[in-house]
C-alpha positions in Angstrom: -8.9 10.9 -0.4 -6.9 14.1 -0.3 -4.0 15.1 2.0 -6.2 16.9 4.4 -8.0 13.7 5.2 -5.1 11.3 5.3 -3.3 10.7 8.6 -0.2 9.1 7.1 1.4 10.5 4.0 4.1 9.1 1.7 6.5 11.2 -0.4 5.6 11.5 -4.1 9.0 13.1 -5.0 12.5 13.0 -3.7 14.3 16.0 -2.2 16.9 17.2 0.3 16.4 20.4 2.3 17.5 22.1 5.5 15.4 23.6 8.1 16.5 25.0 11.4 20.0 23.7 11.0 18.6 20.1 10.4 19.0 18.4 7.0 16.1 16.3 5.8 16.1 13.7 3.0 12.8 12.8 1.4 12.7 9.7 -0.7 9.9 9.1 -3.2 7.7 6.2 -2.2 9.6 5.5 1.0 9.5 8.5 3.3 6.4 8.7 5.4 5.1 11.4 7.7 2.0 12.2 9.7 -0.1 15.0 8.3 1.0 17.5 11.0 4.7 16.8 10.8 7.0 19.8 10.4 8.5 18.4 7.2 5.1 18.3 5.6 4.2 21.9 6.5 4.4 24.1 3.4 5.5 21.0 1.4 2.1 19.3 1.1 2.6 19.0 -2.7 5.5 16.6 -2.0 3.3 14.1 -0.3 0.3 11.9 -1.1 -2.0 9.8 1.1 -0.6 6.4 1.9 -2.5 3.6 0.2 -3.1 0.7 2.5 -2.8 -2.7 0.7 -4.1 -4.9 3.5 -6.3 -3.6 6.3 -7.0 -5.3 9.6 -10.6 -6.1 8.7 -9.8 -7.5 5.3 -8.8 -11.0 4.5 -6.0 -11.1 2.0 -6.9 -12.6 -1.4 -4.6 -15.5 -2.1 -2.8 -15.5 -5.4 -1.8 -18.6 -7.3 1.8 -19.6 -6.7 2.8 -19.2 -10.3 0.9 -15.9 -10.8 -1.7 -17.5 -13.2 -5.3 -18.6 -12.7 -6.1 -22.3 -12.6 -7.8 -23.7 -15.7 -11.3 -24.9 -15.1 -10.5 -28.5 -15.6 -7.6 -28.3 -13.1 -9.8 -26.7 -10.5 -12.5 -29.4 -11.0 -9.8 -32.2 -10.7 -8.7 -30.9 -7.4 -12.2 -30.5 -5.9 -13.1 -33.3 -3.5 -15.9 -35.6 -4.6 -19.1 -35.3 -2.5 -20.2 -38.3 -0.6 -23.0 -40.2 -2.2 -22.3 -38.8 -5.7 -22.1 -41.5 -8.4 
């Protein structure tokens, strides 16, 4: 996706500038703006499309609490036994 397609942009660099007597502070990775905002005009190179980590239609993928995958034998030990299985 390029900046022409993205509705919300995030700063990819930090900067401070004045325009029309107003001082603007842009912070890399934190400042966001809509594509048509006046701080973006003529400064498109300072912004990138915002990457959405979790969308409304997506179910978040759970991560293990300790950040590691379970071993196969641990996963099998936690699995409930099926009724009627010897």
